[in-house]
C-alpha positions in Angstrom: -18.5 -10.5 0.2 -15.5 -9.6 -2.0 -12.8 -7.3 -0.8 -10.8 -4.9 -3.0 -7.7 -7.0 -2.5 -9.6 -10.1 -3.7 -11.0 -8.3 -6.6 -7.6 -7.1 -7.7 -6.2 -10.6 -7.3 -9.0 -12.0 -9.5 -8.3 -9.3 -12.1 -4.6 -10.1 -12.2 -5.2 -13.8 -12.3 -7.7 -13.4 -15.2 -5.3 -11.1 -17.1 -2.5 -13.8 -16.7 -4.7 -16.6 -18.1 -6.0 -14.4 -20.9 -2.5 -13.2 -21.8 -1.2 -16.8 -22.0 -3.9 -17.8 -24.3 -3.6 -14.8 -26.6 0.2 -15.2 -26.7 0.1 -18.9 -27.6 -3.0 -18.8 -29.9 -2.3 -19.2 -33.6 -4.8 -16.9 -35.4 -6.7 -18.5 -38.2 -8.5 -17.4 -41.3 -11.7 -16.1 -39.7 -9.7 -13.8 -37.5 -7.4 -12.7 -40.3 -10.3 -12.1 -42.7 -11.1 -8.8 -40.9 -7.4 -7.9 -40.7 -7.1 -8.5 -44.5 -10.0 -6.1 -45.2 -8.8 -3.2 -43.0 -5.2 -3.6 -44.1 -6.3 -3.4 -47.7 -8.5 -0.4 -47.2 -6.9 3.1 -47.7 -9.6 5.1 -46.1 -12.7 4.6 -44.0 -15.0 5.6 -46.9 -14.0 2.5 -48.8 -14.4 0.2 -45.7 -18.1 -0.4 -46.1 -17.6 -1.4 -49.8 -14.7 -3.8 -49.0 -16.7 -5.4 -46.2 -20.0 -5.6 -48.0 -20.0 -9.4 -48.3 -19.1 -10.0 -44.6 -22.6 -9.9 -43.2 -21.2 -8.0 -40.2 -21.7 -4.4 -39.1 -18.7 -2.2 -39.3 -17.7 -1.3 -35.7 -15.0 -4.0 -35.4 -13.5 -3.0 -38.8 -13.5 0.7 -37.9 -11.8 -0.1 -34.6 -9.1 -2.2 -36.4 -8.5 0.1 -39.3 -6.1 2.6 -37.6 -4.0 -0.2 -36.2 -3.7 -1.8 -39.6 -2.4 1.5 -41.0 0.2 1.8 -38.2 1.4 -1.8 -37.9 2.2 -4.5 -40.4 1.9 -7.6 -38.3 -1.7 -8.8 -37.5 -0.6 -9.7 -33.9 -1.5 -6.1 -32.9 -5.1 -7.2 -33.4 -4.7 -9.7 -30.5 -3.3 -6.9 -28.3 -6.4 -4.8 -29.0 -8.7 -7.7 -28.4 -7.0 -8.4 -25.1 -7.5 -4.8 -24.0 -11.2 -5.1 -24.8 -11.4 -8.4 -22.8 -9.7 -6.7 -19.8 -12.2 -3.9 -20.0 -15.0 -6.4 -19.8 -13.3 -8.2 -16.9 -12.8 -4.8 -15.1 -16.5 -4.0 -15.3 -17.6 -7.5 -14.1 -15.2 -7.5 -11.2 -15.5 -3.9 -10.0 -18.8 -2.7 -11.2 -21.2 -5.7 -11.2 -23.5 -6.7 -8.3 -22.3 -10.3 -8.4 -20.6 -12.1 -5.5 -16.9 -12.8 -5.7 -17.2 -16.5 -6.6 -19.9 -15.6 -9.2 -17.5 -13.2 -10.8 -14.9 -15.9 -11.0 -17.4 -18.3 -12.5 -18.3 -15.8 -15.2 -14.7 -14.9 -16.1 -13.4 -18.5 -16.3 -16.5 -19.8 -18.1 -16.2 -21.0 -21.7 -17.1 -17.8 -23.5 -15.2 -15.4 -21.2 -11.9 -17.3 -21.0 -11.9 -18.8 -24.4 -14.4 -18.3 -27.2 -14.8 -14.5 -26.9 -11.3 -13.8 -25.6 -8.7 -16.1 -27.2 -10.2 -15.9 -30.7 -9.9 -12.3 -31.9 -13.2 -11.5 -33.6 -16.1 -9.0 -33.3 -17.7 -10.8 -30.4 -15.7 -9.4 -27.5 -16.5 -5.8 -28.4 -20.1 -6.8 -28.0 -19.4 -8.3 -24.6 -17.7 -5.1 -23.4 -20.6 -2.9 -24.6 -23.2 -5.2 -22.9 -21.3 -4.9 -19.7 -21.2 -1.1 -20.0 -25.0 -1.0 -20.5 -25.5 -3.2 -17.4 -23.4 -0.8 -15.3 -25.4 2.2 -16.5 -28.7 0.4 -15.8 -28.3 1.2 -12.1 -30.2 4.3 -13.0 -31.8 3.9 -16.5 -33.7 7.1 -16.3 -30.7 9.2 -15.6 -28.5 7.3 -18.1 -31.1 7.0 -20.8 -29.0 8.7 -23.5 -25.8 6.9 -22.5 -27.5 3.5 -22.6 -29.1 4.4 -26.0 -25.7 5.4 -27.4 -24.2 2.1 -26.3 -27.1 0.2 -27.8 -26.4 2.1 -31.1 -22.8 0.8 -30.9 -23.9 -2.7 -29.8 -26.0 -3.0 -32.9 -22.9 -2.3 -35.0 -20.9 -5.3 -33.6 -22.4 -8.5 -34.9 -25.9 -9.8 -35.6 -26.2 -11.9 -32.4 -25.1 -9.1 -30.1 -27.6 -7.0 -32.1 -30.3 -9.5 -31.1 -29.3 -9.2 -27.4 -29.4 -5.5 -27.9 -33.0 -5.7 -29.2 -33.8 -7.4 -25.9 -32.1 -4.7 -23.9 -34.0 -2.1 -26.0 -37.3 -3.7 -25.1 -36.3 -3.6 -21.5 -35.3 0.1 -21.8 -38.8 0.8 -23.2 -40.3 -1.0 -20.3 -38.3 1.1 -17.9 -39.7 4.2 -19.5 -43.3 2.9 -19.3 -42.8 1.9 -15.6 -41.5 5.4 -14.9 -44.5 7.0 -16.8 -42.0 8.9 -19.0 -43.5 7.9 -22.4 -46.0 10.7 -22.6 -45.7 13.6 -23.0 -42.8 13.1 -25.3 -39.5 14.6 -24.1 -36.5 15.6 -26.1 -34.3 13.1 -24.3 -36.7 10.2 -25.1 -36.8 11.3 -28.8 -33.0 11.4 -29.0 -32.8 8.0 -27.3 -35.3 6.5 -29.7 -33.5 8.1 -32.6 -30.2 6.5 -31.6 -31.8 3.1 -31.2 -33.6 3.3 -34.6 -30.4 4.6 -36.3 -28.5 1.6 -34.9 -31.1 -0.8 -36.2 -31.0 0.8 -39.7 -27.2 0.7 -39.6 -27.3 -3.0 -38.9 -29.7 -3.6 -41.8 -27.2 -2.0 -44.1 -24.7 -4.8 -43.4 -26.9 -7.4 -45.1 -24.8 -8.9 -47.9 -25.6 -8.1 -51.6 -27.9 -10.4 -53.6 -24.9 -12.1 -55.3 -23.4 -13.3 -52.0 -22.3 -16.9 -52.3 -21.9 -17.6 -48.6 -24.7 -18.4 -46.1 -27.4 -16.7 -48.2 -30.2 -19.2 -47.5 -33.3 -18.2 -45.5 -36.0 -20.5 -44.1 -39.3 -20.3 -46.1 -42.4 -21.5 -44.2 -42.3 -23.9 -41.3 -39.6 -26.6 -41.3 -39.7 -29.0 -38.3 -36.0 -30.0 -38.8 -34.8 -26.4 -38.7 -37.1 -25.6 -35.7 -35.5 -28.5 -33.9 -32.0 -27.2 -34.8 -32.8 -23.7 -33.5 -34.2 -25.1 -30.3 -31.3 -27.4 -29.8 -29.1 -24.3 -30.2 -30.1 -23.3 -26.7 -28.5 -26.4 -25.3 -25.2 -25.4 -27.0 -25.6 -21.8 -25.9 -26.0 -22.6 -22.2 -23.8 -25.7 -22.2 -21.0 -25.3 -24.7 -19.3 -28.5 -23.5 -16.7 -29.7 -25.9 -15.3 -33.2 -25.9 -12.5 -33.8 -23.5 -11.0 -36.5 -25.7 -11.7 -35.2 -29.3 -8.5 -33.6 -30.7 -10.5 -31.2 -33.0 -12.6 -30.1 -30.0 -13.5 -26.7 -31.2 -17.3 -26.6 -32.0 -17.4 -30.3 -31.4 -20.1 -30.9 -28.8 -19.7 -33.5 -26.1 -23.3 -34.4 -26.5 -23.3 -37.3 -29.0 -27.0 -37.9 -28.9 -29.5 -36.9 -31.6 -31.3 -33.7 -32.4 -34.4 -34.7 -30.5 -32.6 -35.0 -27.2 -30.8 -31.7 -27.8 -34.1 -30.1 -28.6 -35.6 -31.3 -25.3 -32.5 -30.2 -23.4 -32.5 -26.8 -25.1 -36.1 -26.1 -24.3 -35.7 -27.3 -20.7 -32.7 -25.0 -20.2 -34.7 -22.1 -21.7 -37.6 -22.7 -19.3 -35.2 -23.0 -16.3 -33.5 -19.8 -17.4 -36.7 -17.9 -17.6 -38.5 -19.2 -14.5 -35.6 -19.6 -12.0 -34.5 -16.0 -12.1 -34.4 -13.0 -12.6 -37.4 -11.9 -10.5 -37.7 -8.2 -11.5 -40.1 -7.7 -14.4 -37.7 -5.7 -16.6 -34.8 -8.1 -16.3 -37.1 -11.0 -17.0 -38.5 -9.2 -20.1 -34.9 -8.6 -21.3 -34.1 -12.3 -21.0 -37.3 -13.6 -22.6 -37.1 -11.1 -25.5 -33.4 -11.8 -26.1 -34.0 -15.6 -26.1 -36.9 -15.1 -28.5 -35.0 -12.9 -30.9 -32.0 -15.3 -31.0 -34.2 -18.3 -31.5 -36.2 -16.7 -34.3 -33.0 -15.6 -36.1 -31.4 -19.0 -35.9 -34.6 -20.5 -37.3 -34.8 -18.0 -40.2 -31.1 -18.2 -40.8 -30.2 -21.9 -39.9 -26.6 -21.5 -39.0 -25.0 -21.5 -35.6 -22.0 -22.6 -33.7 -20.9 -22.2 -30.1 -19.8 -18.6 -30.7 -23.3 -17.7 -32.0 -25.4 -19.6 -29.5 -23.2 -18.2 -26.7 -25.3 -15.0 -26.8 -27.9 -17.0 -24.9 -25.5 -17.0 -22.0 -24.7 -13.3 -22.5 -28.4 -12.5 -22.3 -28.7 -14.5 -19.2 -25.8 -12.8 -17.4 -27.1 -9.3 -18.5 -30.5 -10.1 -17.1 -29.1 -11.3 -13.8 -26.8 -8.2 -13.7 -29.7 -5.8 -14.2 -31.8 -7.8 -11.8 -29.0 -7.4 -9.2 -28.9 -3.7 -9.8 -32.5 -3.4 -8.9 -32.4 -5.1 -5.5 -32.0 -3.0 -2.4 -30.2 -5.9 -0.6 -27.9 -8.3 -2.3 -29.2 -11.9 -2.4 -27.0 -14.8 -1.5 -26.8 -15.7 -5.2 -27.1 -12.8 -7.6 -26.8 -15.3 -10.5 -29.4 -17.7 -9.0 -28.9 -21.4 -8.7 -29.5 -22.0 -12.4 -26.9 -19.4 -13.4 -24.3 -20.8 -11.0 -25.0 -24.4 -12.2 -24.5 -23.7 -15.9 -21.4 -21.5 -15.3 -19.8 -24.3 -13.1 -20.1 -26.6 -16.1 -18.9 -23.8 -18.4 -15.8 -23.3 -16.3 -14.9 -27.0 -17.0 -15.5 -26.4 -20.7 -13.6 -23.1 -20.7 -10.5 -24.5 -19.0 -10.5 -27.6 -21.2 -10.6 -25.3 -24.3 -8.0 -23.0 -22.8 -5.6 -25.8 -22.1 -6.0 -27.5 -25.5 -5.5 -24.3 -27.4 -2.4 -23.7 -25.4 -1.1 -27.3 -25.9 -2.0 -27.8 -29.6 -1.8 -25.6 -32.7 -5.0 -23.9 -33.6 -3.8 -23.1 -37.2 -0.5 -23.7 -39.0 -0.6 -20.6 -41.2 2.0 -18.8 -39.2 4.3 -21.8 -39.0 4.2 -22.2 -42.8 4.9 -18.5 -43.2 7.9 -18.7 -40.8 9.3 -21.7 -42.7 9.1 -19.9 -46.1 10.7 -16.8 -44.7 13.6 -18.8 -43.2 14.3 -21.2 -46.1 13.4 -19.1 -49.2 14.6 -15.7 -50.5 12.3 -12.8 -50.1 11.8 -12.6 -53.9 10.3 -16.1 -54.0 6.7 -16.0 -55.2 4.1 -18.1 -53.4 1.0 -19.6 -55.1 -1.5 -22.0 -53.7 -5.1 -23.1 -53.1 -7.5 -22.5 -51.6 -8.1 -18.8 -51.2 -9.5 -18.9 -47.6 -6.3 -20.7 -46.5 -3.9 -18.5 -48.6 -5.2 -15.1 -47.2 -4.1 -15.8 -43.6 -0.8 -17.1 -44.9 0.0 -13.9 -46.8 -0.5 -11.7 -43.7 2.0 -13.7 -41.7 4.3 -13.9 -44.7 4.2 -10.2 -45.3 3.7 -10.4 -49.1 0.9 -11.4 -51.5 0.1 -15.0 -52.3 -1.4 -15.9 -55.6 -4.6 -17.9 -55.2 -4.8 -20.6 -57.9 -8.5 -21.3 -57.4 -9.6 -17.7 -58.2 -6.4 -17.0 -60.3 -5.6 -13.7 -58.6 -4.0 -12.3 -55.5 -6.6 -11.9 -52.8 -5.9 -10.0 -49.5 -9.1 -11.4 -48.2 -11.9 -13.7 -49.3 -14.7 -12.1 -51.4 -17.8 -14.0 -50.6 -19.5 -13.3 -53.9 -20.8 -16.1 -56.1 -18.1 -15.3 -58.6 -15.3 -15.9 -56.0 -17.0 -18.4 -53.8 -18.9 -21.3 -55.3 -18.9 -25.1 -55.5 -16.8 -25.2 -58.6 -14.0 -23.2 -57.1 -14.3 -24.9 -53.7 -14.1 -28.4 -55.3 -11.3 -27.7 -57.7 -9.3 -30.9 -58.3 -5.6 -31.1 -57.6 -4.6 -31.6 -61.2 -6.2 -28.3 -62.2 -4.3 -26.5 -59.4 -1.1 -28.2 -60.7 -1.8 -27.0 -64.2 -2.4 -23.5 -63.1 0.8 -23.5 -61.0 2.8 -24.7 -64.1 1.4 -21.8 -66.0 2.1 -19.4 -63.1 5.7 -20.6 -63.0 6.3 -19.4 -66.6 6.1 -15.8 -65.4 7.4 -16.5 -61.9 10.2 -19.0 -62.2 11.3 -18.6 -58.6 8.0 -19.8 -57.0 6.7 -22.5 -54.7 3.3 -24.1 -54.3 1.5 -24.2 -51.0 -1.5 -26.6 -50.8 -4.3 -26.7 -48.3 -7.2 -29.0 -48.6 -10.9 -29.2 -48.1 -10.7 -33.0 -48.4 -9.4 -35.1 -45.4 -6.7 -37.2 -47.2 -3.6 -35.0 -46.7 -0.2 -35.9 -48.2 2.9 -37.0 -46.4 6.4 -35.4 -46.8 8.1 -37.0 -49.8 4.8 -38.0 -51.4 4.7 -37.3 -55.1 1.9 -36.6 -57.6 2.4 -36.8 -61.4 0.9 -34.3 -63.8 0.8 -35.2 -67.5 0.0 -32.3 -69.8 0.5 -31.3 -73.4 3.7 -29.5 -72.4 5.2 -32.5 -70.6 5.2 -34.5 -67.4 5.7 -32.8 -64.1 6.3 -34.4 -60.7 5.0 -32.5 -57.6 6.8 -33.5 -54.4 5.6 -32.6 -50.9 8.7 -31.0 -49.3 7.2 -30.0 -45.9 4.0 -30.3 -44.1 2.5 -28.4 -41.3 -0.6 -30.3 -40.1 -2.3 -31.3 -37.0 -4.1 -28.0 -36.3 -7.3 -27.9 -34.2 -9.1 -26.3 -37.1 -7.7 -28.5 -39.9 -6.0 -25.3 -41.2 -3.0 -27.3 -42.4 -0.4 -26.5 -45.1 1.8 -28.5 -47.5 4.8 -27.1 -49.4 5.4 -28.5 -52.9 7.9 -28.1 -55.7 7.3 -29.0 -59.3 9.9 -30.7 -61.5 9.5 -31.3 -65.2 10.8 -34.7 -66.2 9.7 -35.1 -69.8 8.5 -33.2 -72.9 6.2 -34.0 -75.7 
């Protein structure tokens, strides 16, 4: 049994670990993509248009927008994200039915101490809303409208939280059926149904346009390989165990074995999750429905990393939480033996990731920006490739960066086929050099920043020669910032003309 003093101690301890990770974490391009969109949007009416290729609903962008209007530095996004994480921790510690050590297991597991906390994206807001729904589920009939309102918001966070929300909506319908409140129709029920349907329609509006150039494939018919991939995703969702020796550990699974073994492990974990607990019918229905929806989506849209598959764990915790709310007397293990077992393993994974992010640079964008600010005048123009690497650089630099691959300044990546395609993404170095020479004619005080999709990165002092109709140029690597966890590395070059034709 947890005491108030123990709960407060856990909250303070978690806040300390979370603050350390956010303070030390170097934000990378996926985090700063959202900041780029909101910081480049003058009003909320334009936000949907600017975010149309993101494939994400708008709630995270709307929440960020006022902060981007008030502050120039994207670090404020981490402060907001930390506040959301503390809100989730507060609900888990002070409002959940879990035992004290179960609360600690949840909070220091991989998703709650690292993936959805350290990395500032639109996943933590979904975690907070799911926790809020679970708190209100103590009395679902009394709180029907409040739960439906939170489901509406949950649908606007990200597609995987949307899928868990669908599972919760199925559970809410079951609660109404069990309470014999379906017929005759009541105003409260109609309003609740309207909120849920409006949320589903709102999420559908976030589908990218037809000319999207990023993750636009869907599965047609039955494909055994993709089926295995989707099933294996359950193994990653319940056991996001990263390598303890791999430097680039993020999204790198400890499990080196093939897809068939991961498939078997994923299915076994899903069966254990469903049949070990929860015991109440509504909670079990929520878990089964959520797992089903996530599996179907990852089959239809074959894409998934730890952060996506982690919603299997969120669905499991939500089902246990709702199950615990329903019990008149608290069981010894609210989470059940299965929940405790996977969270024990996730704590190892979470602390491994937390330490490695603290110890090693996640991205080098901020380091390159700081170097440019210190060693070059403010009027120095910066050009570089590729655009997804240049957009985070410019927000730390505080001024636009010209992207030589798309030949324009881009405050964020536009995932359209015209701005994101194989030709652009495989642009050879000599073409980048040619475009930089052309750029220098109108911007004499300029430097070149290179980032690479390819693995062979240059060393400081290394030179490349460009022979063109206008002369011969030597490009020298002056400074490198590499060794990031995400391979988001940067190399500073100057160009010197040595001969004319």
